[in-house]
KOLSERO-926887 format. One record per residue (C-alpha): residue in one letter; chain; x, y, z. Coordinates in pm, 1 decimal, decimal comma. Example, Ala and Ser with C-alpha at 12.3 -4.5 7.8 and 13.67 -1.06 7.14 Angstrom:
residues 2
[A A [1230,0 -450,0 780,0]]
[S A [1367,0 -106,0 714,0]]
This chain:
residues 376
[X A [15529,5 25952,0 9351,8]]
[X A [15672,9 25628,8 9482,1]]
[X A [15617,1 25339,1 9244,0]]
[X A [15711,8 24980,6 9197,2]]
[X A [15826,5 24775,1 8906,0]]
[X A [15749,7 24400,5 8893,2]]
[X A [15799,0 24105,9 8651,5]]
[X A [15458,5 23966,6 8524,8]]
[X A [15472,0 23601,4 8582,6]]
[X A [15221,5 23525,7 8312,6]]
[X A [15385,1 23739,9 8035,1]]
[X A [15752,8 23736,3 8159,2]]
[X A [15756,4 24111,3 8085,1]]
[X A [15788,2 24408,4 8328,1]]
[X A [15512,6 24623,1 8473,0]]
[X A [15502,7 24932,9 8687,0]]
[X A [15251,2 25109,6 8906,2]]
[X A [15263,9 25429,8 9111,9]]
[X A [15042,0 25655,1 9316,0]]
[X A [15002,3 26005,4 9178,3]]
[X A [14816,9 26167,0 9474,0]]
[X A [14448,5 26235,4 9517,3]]
[X A [14178,8 26395,7 9312,4]]
[X A [14167,9 26750,7 9445,3]]
[X A [13792,5 26765,1 9436,2]]
[X A [13679,3 26407,0 9508,0]]
[X A [13957,3 26320,5 9755,8]]
[X A [13993,6 25960,5 9588,9]]
[X A [14345,7 25827,8 9536,7]]
[X A [14482,9 25795,8 9177,6]]
[X A [14693,2 25512,1 9049,2]]
[X A [14885,5 25485,6 8718,4]]
[X A [14975,9 25138,9 8573,2]]
[X A [15172,5 25042,5 8257,3]]
[X A [15252,2 24691,7 8139,2]]
[X A [15451,3 24477,9 7893,9]]
[X A [15805,0 24637,4 7892,4]]
[X A [16071,7 24413,7 7748,3]]
[X A [16325,4 24501,2 8029,5]]
[X A [16327,7 24637,3 8380,5]]
[X A [16528,1 24928,5 8274,8]]
[X A [16268,9 25031,4 7997,8]]
[X A [15985,5 24998,2 8260,6]]
[X A [16194,2 25233,1 8498,3]]
[X A [16266,4 25482,8 8226,7]]
[X A [15902,7 25498,1 8119,2]]
[X A [15774,6 25534,2 8469,7]]
[X A [16024,7 25819,7 8545,5]]
[X A [15930,9 26003,6 8224,2]]
[X A [15540,4 25964,9 8304,9]]
[X A [15591,7 26091,9 8667,5]]
[X A [15759,9 26407,7 8540,4]]
[X A [15486,0 26470,5 8286,5]]
[X A [15214,8 26414,3 8543,8]]
[X A [15381,1 26644,4 8801,2]]
[X A [15394,9 26926,4 8546,2]]
[X A [15029,0 26855,3 8432,3]]
[X A [14901,9 26834,3 8794,4]]
[X A [15041,3 27179,8 8875,0]]
[X A [14855,3 27316,2 8568,6]]
[X A [14543,0 27128,8 8656,2]]
[X A [14515,9 27259,3 9015,5]]
[X A [14568,2 27615,2 8881,7]]
[X A [14278,3 27578,0 8642,4]]
[X A [14018,3 27438,3 8881,8]]
[X A [13726,6 27679,0 8912,6]]
[X A [13528,4 27746,9 9231,0]]
[X A [13218,4 27608,2 9044,8]]
[X A [13375,9 27280,8 8966,8]]
[X A [13501,1 27251,4 9325,3]]
[X A [13172,6 27337,7 9474,7]]
[X A [13007,3 27071,1 9269,6]]
[X A [13218,1 26799,5 9429,1]]
[X A [13199,4 26966,4 9767,3]]
[X A [12817,0 26951,3 9780,8]]
[X A [12820,0 26585,6 9670,1]]
[X A [13026,5 26536,4 9987,9]]
[X A [12790,4 26758,8 10195,4]]
[X A [12481,8 26531,4 10092,7]]
[X A [12602,8 26273,6 10332,3]]
[X A [12679,6 26521,6 10620,8]]
[X A [12382,4 26751,0 10640,2]]
[X A [12011,3 26700,9 10717,9]]
[X A [11815,6 26678,1 10395,2]]
[X A [11638,2 27020,6 10450,5]]
[X A [11960,2 27185,0 10549,7]]
[X A [12141,1 27052,2 10244,5]]
[X A [11854,2 27180,4 10014,5]]
[X A [11863,1 27528,1 10180,4]]
[X A [12232,3 27558,2 10147,2]]
[X A [12234,1 27439,2 9783,0]]
[X A [11961,7 27690,9 9689,7]]
[X A [12168,4 27967,5 9847,6]]
[X A [12464,9 27856,0 9651,0]]
[X A [12283,7 27824,3 9319,9]]
[X A [12108,7 28159,7 9361,4]]
[X A [12376,2 28381,1 9529,2]]
[X A [12714,3 28223,6 9527,6]]
[X A [12749,8 28055,9 9196,5]]
[X A [12671,3 28352,7 8990,2]]
[X A [12904,7 28583,6 9156,6]]
[X A [13198,6 28355,1 9248,1]]
[X A [13169,5 28039,3 9036,3]]
[X A [13362,1 28144,2 8730,7]]
[X A [13674,5 28240,7 8928,8]]
[X A [13970,3 28010,8 8942,2]]
[X A [13961,1 27883,8 9308,4]]
[X A [14336,4 27975,0 9350,9]]
[X A [14275,0 28325,5 9235,9]]
[X A [13993,7 28404,9 9494,2]]
[X A [14129,6 28662,8 9752,7]]
[X A [13960,4 28822,3 10055,0]]
[X A [13889,8 29120,6 9855,3]]
[X A [13667,0 28922,9 9625,4]]
[X A [13476,3 28777,3 9917,4]]
[X A [13435,8 29114,6 10091,3]]
[X A [13302,8 29259,5 9773,9]]
[X A [13069,4 28974,8 9730,9]]
[X A [12923,3 29025,1 10083,8]]
[X A [12921,3 29405,6 10031,1]]
[X A [12713,2 29366,1 9716,7]]
[X A [12458,1 29139,8 9899,5]]
[X A [12419,7 29418,5 10164,6]]
[X A [12392,8 29692,8 9896,4]]
[X A [12113,5 29516,0 9717,2]]
[X A [11900,3 29545,8 10031,8]]
[X A [11698,5 29245,5 9947,8]]
[X A [11831,4 29002,2 10203,6]]
[X A [11816,4 28993,8 10583,7]]
[X A [12146,5 28995,3 10794,1]]
[X A [12081,9 28618,6 10889,3]]
[X A [12059,8 28522,9 10514,0]]
[X A [12378,1 28725,0 10431,9]]
[X A [12564,6 28551,5 10716,1]]
[X A [12434,7 28209,4 10622,5]]
[X A [12554,3 28264,6 10266,4]]
[X A [12895,6 28375,7 10406,0]]
[X A [12923,1 28062,9 10621,0]]
[X A [12858,3 27837,6 10331,2]]
[X A [13152,7 28016,4 10141,8]]
[X A [13370,7 28005,3 10450,8]]
[X A [13309,8 27629,5 10502,4]]
[X A [13395,0 27538,1 10131,4]]
[X A [13721,7 27730,9 10136,1]]
[X A [13811,1 27570,8 10474,7]]
[X A [13763,7 27227,1 10307,8]]
[X A [13969,7 27355,9 9998,0]]
[X A [14258,1 27440,3 10237,7]]
[X A [14237,0 27102,6 10418,3]]
[X A [14289,6 26916,7 10089,5]]
[X A [14560,7 27155,7 10004,1]]
[X A [14392,5 27307,4 9699,9]]
[X A [14455,1 27655,2 9832,9]]
[X A [14718,3 27793,6 10074,1]]
[X A [14493,1 28018,1 10281,4]]
[X A [14125,2 28059,7 10337,6]]
[X A [14020,9 28387,6 10177,0]]
[X A [13697,0 28393,8 10364,7]]
[X A [13873,3 28463,3 10695,4]]
[X A [13846,3 28824,3 10837,4]]
[X A [13548,0 28937,0 10622,2]]
[X A [13328,2 29212,6 10776,8]]
[X A [12975,6 29101,5 10811,1]]
[X A [12649,8 29289,9 10868,9]]
[X A [12548,9 29327,2 11222,3]]
[X A [12239,9 29142,6 11321,8]]
[X A [11960,1 29369,1 11454,6]]
[X A [11814,9 29157,3 11726,9]]
[X A [11427,2 29123,6 11686,8]]
[X A [11219,4 29151,1 12007,8]]
[X A [11104,2 28820,9 12127,4]]
[X A [10729,8 28736,5 12164,3]]
[X A [10711,8 28551,0 12489,9]]
[X A [10451,4 28451,9 12743,9]]
[X A [10492,7 28572,5 13100,6]]
[X A [10481,3 28324,0 13394,9]]
[X A [10133,6 28417,2 13452,6]]
[X A [10024,0 28360,9 13083,5]]
[X A [10191,5 28014,0 13099,0]]
[X A [9996,6 27920,1 13406,7]]
[X A [9685,0 28063,8 13241,2]]
[X A [9754,4 27843,4 12926,6]]
[X A [9771,5 27532,5 13153,7]]
[X A [9478,5 27601,5 13358,9]]
[X A [9236,2 27680,4 13060,3]]
[X A [9367,8 27397,2 12844,8]]
[X A [9236,6 27143,0 13097,2]]
[X A [8878,1 27270,2 13041,7]]
[X A [8895,8 27255,7 12660,8]]
[X A [8676,0 26977,4 12520,1]]
[X A [8855,5 26719,8 12291,8]]
[X A [9194,0 26848,9 12395,3]]
[X A [9448,0 26793,8 12109,6]]
[X A [9682,4 26487,8 12145,5]]
[X A [9960,6 26728,2 12080,0]]
[X A [9907,7 26884,3 12420,5]]
[X A [10166,7 26666,8 12580,7]]
[X A [10418,5 26812,3 12332,9]]
[X A [10331,8 27170,0 12436,4]]
[X A [10388,9 27065,9 12805,2]]
[X A [10742,4 26920,8 12705,2]]
[X A [10823,0 27263,0 12535,9]]
[X A [10707,3 27460,2 12854,9]]
[X A [10884,4 27236,1 13114,6]]
[X A [11195,1 27143,1 12920,1]]
[X A [11259,1 27409,2 12664,0]]
[X A [11309,8 27128,2 12398,6]]
[X A [11323,2 27213,2 12036,7]]
[X A [11025,5 27100,0 11814,3]]
[X A [11211,4 26849,1 11630,5]]
[X A [11346,1 26713,3 11964,0]]
[X A [10992,3 26680,8 12099,7]]
[X A [10844,1 26513,8 11796,0]]
[X A [11142,5 26268,5 11781,8]]
[X A [11118,6 26172,1 12151,9]]
[X A [11074,6 25803,3 12218,9]]
[X A [10954,4 25630,0 12527,1]]
[X A [11290,5 25453,2 12549,6]]
[X A [11449,1 25785,5 12582,7]]
[X A [11269,0 25854,1 12911,4]]
[X A [11410,1 25717,9 13225,3]]
[X A [11124,4 25667,0 13466,7]]
[X A [11338,1 25605,4 13762,3]]
[X A [11555,5 25917,0 13733,0]]
[X A [11273,7 26139,4 13574,6]]
[X A [11510,8 26223,9 13286,5]]
[X A [11467,1 26274,0 12924,6]]
[X A [11746,2 26183,9 12689,1]]
[X A [11765,3 26379,1 12348,4]]
[X A [11884,1 26112,7 12102,4]]
[X A [11663,8 26148,0 11799,2]]
[X A [11490,4 26429,8 11610,5]]
[X A [11222,2 26483,7 11349,4]]
[X A [11302,8 26680,4 11056,5]]
[X A [11060,0 26929,6 10886,5]]
[X A [10994,9 26672,1 10630,4]]
[X A [10866,3 26434,6 10905,0]]
[X A [11172,6 26216,9 10869,3]]
[X A [11329,0 26057,9 11192,6]]
[X A [11700,3 26129,4 11227,5]]
[X A [11948,9 25984,0 11487,9]]
[X A [12118,7 26245,5 11715,5]]
[X A [12029,6 26605,8 11744,0]]
[X A [12105,9 26949,9 11618,3]]
[X A [12469,7 26930,5 11714,9]]
[X A [12699,8 26749,1 11959,4]]
[X A [12597,5 26961,6 12257,9]]
[X A [12219,1 26905,6 12174,1]]
[X A [12258,4 26525,6 12258,9]]
[X A [12175,2 26578,1 12625,6]]
[X A [11967,2 26476,4 12929,7]]
[X A [11685,9 26686,8 13087,6]]
[X A [11558,3 26633,2 13435,4]]
[X A [11180,0 26703,0 13443,8]]
[X A [10945,4 26798,1 13721,1]]
[X A [10680,4 26567,5 13882,8]]
[X A [10384,9 26734,5 13704,9]]
[X A [10529,8 26672,5 13353,9]]
[X A [10622,6 26317,5 13459,5]]
[X A [10272,0 26245,2 13566,7]]
[X A [10124,9 26384,7 13243,6]]
[X A [10356,9 26162,9 13042,6]]
[X A [10249,3 25854,7 13233,8]]
[X A [9878,8 25942,4 13154,6]]
[X A [9960,9 26003,6 12791,6]]
[X A [10146,8 25680,9 12767,1]]
[X A [9829,5 25484,1 12864,5]]
[X A [9652,4 25633,5 12588,1]]
[X A [9924,7 25539,9 12341,0]]
[X A [9917,6 25181,5 12474,9]]
[X A [9536,0 25163,9 12427,9]]
[X A [9565,7 25272,5 12070,1]]
[X A [9843,6 25026,2 12003,8]]
[X A [9634,0 24748,3 12137,6]]
[X A [9331,8 24839,5 11944,5]]
[X A [9520,2 24867,7 11599,1]]
[X A [9737,5 24556,5 11659,5]]
[X A [9958,7 24483,6 11372,0]]
[X A [9827,7 24778,4 11179,2]]
[X A [9994,0 25007,4 11445,7]]
[X A [10325,7 25174,7 11310,2]]
[X A [10538,8 25138,2 11610,6]]
[X A [10814,1 25392,3 11611,1]]
[X A [10808,1 25410,6 11993,1]]
[X A [10713,9 25777,1 11964,7]]
[X A [10572,3 25987,5 12260,7]]
[X A [10400,1 26232,0 12003,3]]
[X A [10247,6 26043,3 11711,2]]
[X A [9919,1 25993,4 11515,8]]
[X A [9658,1 25748,6 11627,9]]
[X A [9832,4 25484,2 11412,8]]
[X A [10180,2 25553,2 11542,4]]
[X A [10320,3 25752,6 11263,0]]
[X A [10527,5 26073,8 11325,1]]
[X A [10315,0 26403,8 11342,1]]
[X A [10392,0 26642,8 11058,8]]
[X A [10553,8 26943,2 11213,3]]
[X A [10347,7 27206,8 11062,7]]
[X A [10029,5 27024,8 11185,4]]
[X A [10180,7 27009,2 11523,8]]
[X A [10224,1 27392,5 11522,0]]
[X A [9879,2 27451,2 11377,7]]
[X A [9733,3 27267,0 11684,7]]
[X A [9936,8 27485,5 11912,3]]
[X A [9801,6 27810,3 11747,2]]
[X A [9446,9 27678,1 11763,5]]
[X A [9458,8 27595,7 12127,0]]
[X A [9633,1 27933,8 12215,6]]
[X A [9343,2 28100,8 12039,7]]
[X A [9084,1 27892,9 12207,0]]
[X A [9220,6 27987,7 12566,3]]
[X A [9239,5 28352,4 12449,0]]
[X A [9607,9 28404,0 12481,9]]
[X A [9843,9 28607,7 12260,0]]
[X A [9964,9 28422,0 11954,4]]
[X A [10348,1 28334,8 11976,9]]
[X A [10553,5 28097,8 11759,9]]
[X A [10579,9 27747,1 11892,8]]
[X A [10961,6 27798,7 11916,5]]
[X A [10905,2 28091,2 12155,1]]
[X A [10786,0 27846,7 12417,7]]
[X A [11164,6 27738,7 12422,7]]
[X A [11247,6 28103,7 12485,0]]
[X A [10966,3 28145,4 12732,8]]
[X A [11107,6 27858,0 12926,1]]
[X A [11453,7 27992,3 12935,1]]
[X A [11335,1 28337,3 13032,7]]
[X A [11121,3 28226,3 13318,5]]
[X A [11422,3 28020,5 13447,5]]
[X A [11643,9 28320,8 13431,2]]
[X A [11394,2 28531,7 13603,4]]
[X A [11388,4 28276,1 13887,1]]
[X A [11772,7 28314,0 13925,7]]
[X A [11850,8 27977,3 13812,8]]
[X A [12218,2 27937,9 13725,5]]
[X A [12276,1 28029,0 13359,9]]
[X A [12527,3 27743,6 13297,8]]
[X A [12254,0 27497,8 13403,2]]
[X A [11999,1 27675,9 13173,1]]
[X A [12255,0 27653,9 12878,9]]
[X A [12310,4 27277,0 12934,7]]
[X A [11935,4 27221,9 12955,7]]
[X A [11867,6 27406,1 12629,3]]
[X A [12163,4 27220,8 12455,3]]
[X A [12364,6 27523,9 12373,2]]
[X A [12732,0 27452,4 12270,4]]
[X A [12844,3 27755,7 12475,2]]
[X A [12708,5 27956,3 12768,2]]
[X A [12779,8 28273,7 12565,3]]
[X A [12503,9 28165,9 12326,6]]
[X A [12255,0 28156,5 12616,8]]
[X A [12376,2 28496,4 12752,9]]
[X A [12364,4 28652,5 12417,0]]
[X A [12021,7 28520,0 12334,1]]
[X A [11852,8 28623,0 12660,9]]
[X A [12046,8 28931,6 12724,0]]
[X A [11715,5 29121,8 12732,5]]
[X A [11633,9 28955,1 13061,8]]
[X A [11952,7 29023,9 13243,8]]
[X A [11924,9 29409,9 13283,4]]
[X A [11589,5 29366,6 13448,9]]
[X A [11766,2 29142,6 13712,1]]
[X A [12026,3 29395,5 13810,8]]
[X A [11797,4 29569,1 14052,2]]
[X A [11740,1 29232,8 14248,4]]
[X A [12121,4 29203,1 14263,0]]
[X A [12150,6 29549,6 14406,8]]
[X A [11878,9 29469,2 14658,4]]
[X A [12066,0 29151,8 14772,3]]
[X A [12388,8 29341,4 14808,1]]
[X A [12217,7 29600,5 15027,9]]
[X A [12109,9 29315,5 15256,3]]
[X A [12444,0 29142,8 15296,1]]
[X A [12693,2 29427,5 15289,3]]
[X A [12669,8 29697,0 15562,9]]
[X A [12834,5 30040,6 15541,9]]
């Protein structure tokens, strides 16, 4: 705790000030000031005595901080880092599951055994999916990681915890034939939904729903026929800069058929903009309402389900168009690294793990190729 002692020019007396570290939960710097000492020596003695008292008190205070009080400050910080919907989801999991079981502990007295028991209890209750339990664990792990960074704890007690194994659900996908069927029959539908261009984007690019609904015309390079993912739309229909993560901010080359469809769609948007004039809400969105506002995500999905029913195709989730896109590319022997980059996965392992169901079916084709090129 370094400090300084200065003579006050106005009073002629001595003052001192010193830093006493940072608030362990808020991260803000703390300073102590005292004024009006008759001599410099008295100021020095007072400062030394106060510093010693604070050092002793600081040790005691740190040992008394509960996990609950730390989490309240941590979630205040998370408000500025997370998407609104993500923050709300995480806070609900904290309030309903984490706080009742771990909140009363002193943060320095939580050990791996406590975390493992907490996870085991969630599994034993048999109320929650593996995905929910793992998300709850990740929230706990991230909070202790922060506590370690600010030196509130020595080690992260959430490291090395055994988690439930996720049972992979079978994907509901369309085959290549069904995709072509969808495209062919949709053209014959009267009053085709304005959302149709969004369905094409999902089929031809594998973009996420939020990326499609947040796409702007300025994010499309006509010369290179490339789409840049720079903005997304949240489930609450709020526009957000960036993407899901760093690797999701990417460029995607698009085929001629999609490029021409986008050009046709743009003419419609320009006509609507001219008709409404100043009343048009110009967010530069590719997918928007007739007055230019963002399309509400649930309404967008509803349009997809309605069209799928009209053309008599099996109902799949809209997100499964992304999986359909990736699966078709894998089946066509496209390099998995390129597919991974196209989808915006942070690691190729994510792509391989997600679409591992497709790979075994391709082993036969590999064997056939080997038979052709290697002679015995």
